[in-house]
C-alpha positions as CSV (number, residue, x, y, z in Angstrom):
1,M,130.8,315.7,131.8
2,I,132.9,315.8,134.6
3,R,132.2,318.2,137.4
4,Q,134.8,319.5,139.7
5,T,134.6,322.1,142.4
6,M,136.5,325.2,142.2
7,N,138.8,326.0,145.1
8,L,138.5,329.7,146.4
9,R,141.1,331.5,146.8
10,S,141.0,335.3,148.4
11,S,144.0,338.1,149.2
12,A,142.4,338.5,152.6
13,R,141.0,336.0,155.0
14,G,138.3,338.4,156.4
15,F,137.1,339.1,153.2
16,L,136.6,335.2,152.5
17,A,134.8,334.8,155.9
18,F,132.4,337.6,154.5
19,L,132.1,336.2,150.9
20,L,131.3,332.4,152.2
21,S,128.7,334.2,154.8
22,L,126.6,335.5,151.9
23,P,123.7,332.9,151.0
24,V,124.0,333.6,147.3
25,L,127.7,332.8,147.2
26,K,127.5,329.6,149.1
27,A,126.6,327.9,145.9
28,D,129.4,326.1,144.3
29,Y,131.3,327.2,141.1
30,W,131.9,324.4,138.7
31,I,134.1,323.9,135.6
32,T,133.1,321.2,133.1
33,Y,135.3,319.5,130.3
34,P,134.1,317.9,127.6
35,S,136.2,314.8,128.2
36,N,139.1,313.5,130.7
37,N,141.6,313.3,127.8
38,V,142.3,314.6,124.3
39,C,144.4,313.0,121.7
40,A,145.9,314.7,118.9
41,P,148.7,314.0,116.4
42,R,152.0,315.4,116.4
43,G,151.9,318.8,114.2
44,S,148.1,319.0,114.5
45,T,146.1,321.9,116.1
46,V,143.9,321.2,119.0
47,D,141.3,322.9,121.0
48,I,140.9,322.4,124.7
49,T,137.3,323.5,126.0
50,C,136.0,324.0,129.2
51,Q,132.5,325.3,130.3
52,L,132.4,327.7,133.4
53,K,129.2,327.8,135.5
54,Y,128.8,330.1,138.6
55,P,126.3,332.0,140.4
56,K,125.0,335.2,139.5
57,A,125.7,337.6,142.3
58,Q,124.5,340.9,142.9
59,H,127.8,342.3,143.8
60,V,130.2,340.2,141.8
61,D,130.9,341.1,138.1
62,T,129.8,338.2,135.9
63,T,132.4,338.9,133.4
64,V,135.2,336.6,133.2
65,Q,138.5,338.4,133.9
66,E,141.9,337.2,132.8
67,P,141.2,333.6,131.6
68,R,144.4,331.6,131.8
69,W,145.3,328.2,131.3
70,F,148.4,326.6,133.3
71,H,149.9,323.3,132.5
72,K,151.4,320.8,135.0
73,R,154.6,322.9,135.9
74,D,152.1,325.4,137.1
75,V,153.2,327.8,134.7
76,D,151.1,330.2,132.5
77,V,150.9,328.7,129.0
78,Q,150.8,332.1,127.3
79,K,153.9,333.2,129.1
80,D,155.8,330.0,128.5
81,T,158.6,330.5,125.7
82,D,158.1,326.7,124.4
83,Y,154.5,327.8,123.3
84,A,155.4,331.2,121.8
85,G,153.2,331.8,118.4
86,R,151.4,328.5,119.0
87,V,148.6,329.3,121.5
88,K,145.2,331.3,121.5
89,N,143.0,331.7,124.7
90,N,139.3,333.1,123.9
91,C,136.6,333.0,126.5
92,Y,133.0,333.9,124.8
93,K,130.5,336.1,126.4
94,P,128.6,334.6,129.3
95,K,125.0,333.6,129.0
96,C,123.2,334.4,132.2
97,T,120.1,333.5,133.9
98,R,118.5,334.9,136.9
99,V,120.8,332.7,139.2
100,S,123.8,331.7,137.1
101,C,125.9,332.3,134.5
102,I,127.8,329.8,131.7
103,V,131.0,330.6,129.9
104,K,132.7,328.3,127.4
105,C,136.3,329.2,127.3
106,T,139.0,327.5,124.8
107,L,142.6,327.1,124.7
108,S,144.0,326.4,121.1
109,I,147.7,324.8,120.5
110,S,148.8,324.6,117.0
111,D,151.7,323.1,115.6
112,L,151.4,320.3,118.5
113,R,154.9,318.5,119.7
114,Q,155.3,315.6,121.9
115,S,156.6,317.9,124.9
116,D,152.9,319.5,124.8
117,S,151.6,316.4,126.2
118,S,150.5,317.7,130.0
119,E,147.3,318.4,132.1
120,Y,146.0,321.9,131.5
121,K,144.0,323.8,134.1
122,F,142.0,326.8,133.7
123,R,142.0,329.6,136.1
124,F,139.9,332.6,136.1
125,R,139.2,335.9,138.2
126,T,136.0,337.8,139.4
127,Y,135.6,341.3,140.5
128,N,133.6,342.2,143.8
129,T,132.0,345.4,143.5
130,V,131.6,346.1,147.2
131,T,134.8,345.3,148.3
132,A,136.6,346.0,145.6
133,N,138.6,343.0,145.8
134,I,139.7,340.8,143.0
135,L,138.9,336.8,143.2
136,E,141.0,334.2,141.8
137,Y,139.5,330.4,141.2
138,T,141.1,327.6,140.0
139,S,140.4,323.7,139.6
140,D,142.3,321.0,141.2
141,L,142.0,318.9,138.2
142,G,142.2,319.8,134.5
143,E,142.3,318.2,130.9
144,T,145.0,315.7,129.8
145,L,146.4,316.2,126.2
146,S,148.3,313.3,124.7
147,V,150.1,314.2,121.6
148,T,150.7,310.9,119.7
149,G,152.9,310.1,116.7
150,L,151.6,307.5,114.1
151,Q,152.7,303.9,113.8
152,V,152.1,301.1,111.0
153,K,151.1,298.0,112.5
154,V,152.0,295.0,110.7
155,S,150.0,291.7,110.7
156,F,148.9,288.7,108.9
157,P,145.0,288.5,109.3
158,I,144.4,286.6,106.2
159,R,147.2,284.8,104.4
160,P,150.3,283.8,106.1
161,N,152.7,284.9,103.3
162,R,150.8,288.5,102.7
163,A,151.2,291.3,105.5
164,S,148.4,293.7,105.9
165,L,149.1,297.2,107.5
166,E,147.1,299.4,109.6
167,C,147.7,302.9,110.8
168,H,147.7,303.1,114.7
169,S,148.0,305.8,117.2
170,M,148.9,305.3,121.1
171,C,145.5,307.3,121.7
172,G,142.2,307.4,120.0
173,L,142.5,310.5,117.7
174,A,139.2,312.7,117.9
175,G,137.3,313.8,115.1
176,N,137.3,310.3,113.2
177,P,140.4,311.7,111.2
178,T,140.9,310.5,107.5
179,Y,144.3,308.5,107.1
180,I,146.8,308.2,103.9
181,W,149.4,306.2,103.0
182,I,152.7,307.0,101.1
183,S,154.5,304.5,99.3
184,N,157.6,305.2,97.4
185,G,156.4,308.2,95.5
186,Q,153.3,306.6,94.5
187,S,149.9,308.5,94.9
188,P,148.4,308.5,98.3
189,R,145.7,306.1,99.1
190,E,143.2,306.5,102.1
191,G,141.9,304.4,104.6
192,M,143.0,303.3,108.1
193,K,144.2,300.0,106.5
194,Y,146.6,300.0,103.5
195,P,144.2,299.0,100.7
196,G,146.6,297.6,98.0
197,I,149.2,294.6,98.1
198,V,152.0,294.9,100.3
199,R,155.3,294.4,98.2
200,P,158.7,293.8,99.8
201,Q,160.2,296.2,97.5
202,N,158.5,299.3,98.7
203,S,158.5,301.0,102.0
204,Y,155.0,302.3,103.7
205,S,154.0,305.1,106.0
206,C,150.8,306.6,107.1
207,A,149.8,310.4,108.1
208,V,146.6,312.0,109.0
209,K,145.4,313.9,106.2
210,G,146.4,317.5,106.1
211,Y,149.1,316.8,108.1
212,E,151.1,314.5,105.6
213,H,154.4,316.5,106.7
214,F,154.3,314.4,110.0
215,P,154.0,311.1,109.0
216,S,154.8,307.6,110.9
217,P,157.8,305.8,110.8
218,S,158.4,303.9,107.7
219,V,158.1,300.0,107.5
220,Y,159.9,298.1,105.2
221,A,161.8,294.8,104.1
222,P,165.3,294.0,105.2
223,K,168.0,295.8,103.2
224,T,171.1,293.3,101.8
225,P,172.5,292.0,105.0
226,S,176.1,292.2,105.9
227,V,178.1,289.0,107.7
228,I,181.4,289.5,109.7
229,V,183.8,287.2,111.1
230,S,185.3,287.6,114.4
231,P,188.1,287.0,115.2
232,S,189.3,288.2,111.8
233,G,192.7,287.0,109.9
234,E,193.5,283.3,108.9
235,I,191.6,280.2,110.3
236,V,193.4,277.3,111.6
237,E,191.8,273.8,111.8
238,G,190.7,273.4,115.1
239,S,190.0,276.9,116.2
240,S,186.5,278.8,116.5
241,L,185.0,281.6,114.9
242,T,181.8,283.9,115.1
243,L,179.6,284.9,112.3
244,S,177.5,288.1,113.0
245,C,174.7,289.0,110.4
246,S,173.0,292.3,110.4
247,S,170.5,294.3,108.3
248,D,168.5,297.5,108.2
249,A,164.6,296.7,108.4
250,N,161.5,297.7,109.7
251,P,160.1,295.6,111.8
252,A,163.4,294.5,113.0
253,A,164.6,291.5,110.9
254,D,165.1,287.8,112.0
255,Y,168.0,285.9,110.9
256,T,168.5,282.4,109.9
257,W,172.0,281.1,108.7
258,F,172.5,278.6,105.3
259,K,175.4,276.6,104.1
260,H,175.5,275.7,100.6
261,G,171.7,276.8,100.1
262,D,170.9,274.1,103.0
263,S,169.4,275.7,106.2
264,M,171.3,274.5,109.3
265,G,168.5,275.1,111.8
266,Q,170.3,277.8,113.4
267,S,168.7,281.2,113.9
268,G,169.8,284.5,115.5
269,Q,171.9,287.1,114.5
270,N,175.3,285.4,115.4
271,Y,176.4,281.8,114.8
272,T,179.5,280.3,116.3
273,I,181.6,277.4,114.6
274,T,183.6,275.7,116.9
275,N,186.5,273.2,116.6
276,I,186.8,273.8,112.5
277,T,187.3,270.7,110.3
278,S,187.6,270.3,106.5
279,E,183.9,269.4,106.8
280,L,182.9,272.7,108.0
281,G,184.5,274.8,105.1
282,G,182.5,276.1,102.5
283,N,180.0,278.8,101.7
284,Y,177.8,280.5,104.4
285,Y,175.1,283.1,104.3
286,C,172.3,284.5,106.3
287,Q,168.9,285.7,105.4
288,A,167.3,288.5,107.0
289,H,163.2,288.4,107.0
290,N,160.3,290.2,108.8
291,A,156.9,290.4,107.7
292,I,157.4,292.8,104.8
293,G,159.8,290.6,103.3
294,R,163.3,288.7,103.3
295,H,166.8,289.2,101.8
296,D,169.9,286.9,101.6
297,S,173.3,288.1,102.2
298,T,176.2,287.5,99.8
299,F,178.4,284.0,100.2
300,L,181.1,283.8,102.9
301,F,183.9,281.4,101.9
302,I,185.1,279.8,105.1
303,N,188.8,278.3,104.3
304,W,190.9,276.8,106.8
305,K,194.6,275.7,107.0
306,E,196.0,272.8,108.5
307,R,197.5,273.6,111.8
308,S,200.2,270.6,111.4
309,S,201.9,272.5,108.4
310,S,203.4,275.3,110.5
311,S,204.5,272.7,113.3
312,Q,206.2,270.4,110.8
313,T,208.2,273.3,109.2
314,T,209.2,274.4,112.5
315,A,210.4,270.7,113.7
316,I,212.4,270.4,110.4
317,A,214.1,273.7,111.2
318,V,214.9,272.4,114.4
319,R,216.1,269.2,113.6
320,A,218.3,270.4,111.0
321,V,219.9,273.1,113.4
322,A,220.5,270.2,115.8
323,V,222.2,267.7,113.3
324,L,224.4,270.6,112.2
325,L,225.5,271.8,115.8
326,A,226.1,267.8,116.6
327,S,228.2,267.2,113.1
328,I,230.5,270.5,114.4
329,L,230.9,268.9,117.9
330,L,231.7,265.4,116.5
331,L,234.1,267.0,113.8
332,V,235.9,269.2,116.6
333,A,236.0,266.3,118.9
334,F,237.4,263.6,116.0
335,L,240.1,266.5,115.1
336,W,241.3,266.9,118.9
337,M,241.3,263.3,119.6
338,R,243.5,262.4,116.2
339,K,246.1,265.4,116.9
340,K,246.7,264.1,120.6
341,A,247.1,260.7,119.5
342,S,249.9,261.8,117.0
343,R,251.9,263.4,119.6
344,K,251.6,260.6,121.8
345,A,253.1,258.4,119.2
346,S,255.7,260.9,118.2
347,G,256.7,261.2,122.0
348,M,257.4,257.2,122.1
349,G,259.6,256.7,119.2
350,T,257.2,254.5,117.6
351,D,257.8,253.9,113.6
352,T,254.1,254.2,112.9
353,V,253.2,257.7,112.7
354,D,250.2,259.1,111.8
355,E,249.9,262.0,109.7
356,P,250.1,265.0,112.0
357,L,247.1,267.0,111.9
358,P,247.8,270.7,110.3
359,D,249.0,273.3,112.9
360,P,246.6,276.3,113.5
361,V,246.7,278.6,111.0
362,Y,248.8,281.5,113.0
363,E,251.2,278.7,113.7
364,N,252.0,278.0,110.2
365,V,252.1,281.3,109.2
366,L,255.2,281.7,112.2
367,A,256.9,278.8,110.8
368,L,256.8,279.9,107.1
369,T,258.1,283.3,108.3
370,N,261.4,282.0,110.0
371,L,261.9,279.6,106.8
372,S,262.2,282.6,104.6
373,A,264.5,284.7,106.8
374,P,268.0,284.0,107.1
375,A,269.1,281.3,109.6
376,A,270.9,283.7,111.8
377,Q,267.4,286.1,112.1
378,R,265.1,283.2,112.2
379,E,263.3,283.4,115.6
380,P,263.3,280.3,117.5
381,T,259.3,279.2,117.9
382,E,258.1,277.9,121.2
383,G,259.7,274.6,122.3
384,T,262.6,274.9,119.9
385,R,266.3,275.4,120.9
386,C,268.8,276.9,118.3
387,V,272.9,276.8,118.5
388,A,275.0,278.1,115.8
389,G,272.2,278.0,113.2
390,S,271.0,274.9,113.9
391,C,267.5,274.4,115.7
392,V,266.5,271.4,117.6
393,H,262.4,270.8,118.9
394,S,262.5,270.4,122.8
395,D,260.8,266.8,122.2
396,Q,264.2,265.8,120.4
397,I,266.5,266.5,123.3
């Protein structure tokens, strides 16, 4: 039991000095709590109890007036809207001897929430019949309430391939509560430890009997994992990619990577392949596993494409264009040289005259136009002199 001295408060300093001068009131006022801490599961109801002992004075009313409880924010619990409809405050009739009185007071909080975790202090008043003053007393320390949720602890106490489940709370629950186990709609089983065989196809949660609507989070084997590839798109020889595996599981899953059914000795959620070659292509998958069970992902086929195929196509196209341009340039140069050689041979009067190159299209059209017209109407072409219907080229003059 913890004995705590009460602080004395008075509305008038003069009265306080008078009160302390009375021998009967020099005795201490004590409040006793059953324990330092109270631990209760979420959703349950808890009673925070204190026992008040104070001297029986001739001029002080022995009835505890206005008993109240305050939480850590120094707010009256019964006036806090967060506790509306969930708290009851009760003090029993004092039991007095000739020199002292003992009163038991209880604060009851129902439908406990995580936010109810706090330190609670008891405060009360007494009445002095001589001075007609009301005296208020409160404690320096209080009772600490911890509202806890339940968790399922997974371990391998006997066999390495068979899990053991235990219902666990962050603090010790008072009153030796009875735990029940819920598994995929099966009939509830009782016990702090799960009494049956843990099967990977089931999920498991526990609760305090009577508060089944506040169970612990479920534990279960990994669901079917999914694998994604980054970057996405076509995979080219020599490039790099990362495979990522994920699965819903509780406890959280660990991951192992396989290719063609053989473990690659690679663990972790991500697996990176660098400098892809033909030997690295094929079927990949990951396995997610935890203490409850394991599950494999579907196969992911890694298919790569030779980097040279696209470059060869580009090179062939470039060479074809280059050859075509070179052929056109050579043809133009050849025709120009032949035309020049023909004109030169014609000016020197040589007997050997190469077959003249065809004139441009527009020159041929003009010549044909002059030939089809009467001699008098023909227009002399450039470099041609016509006299009396007879035309002579300037090179022949």
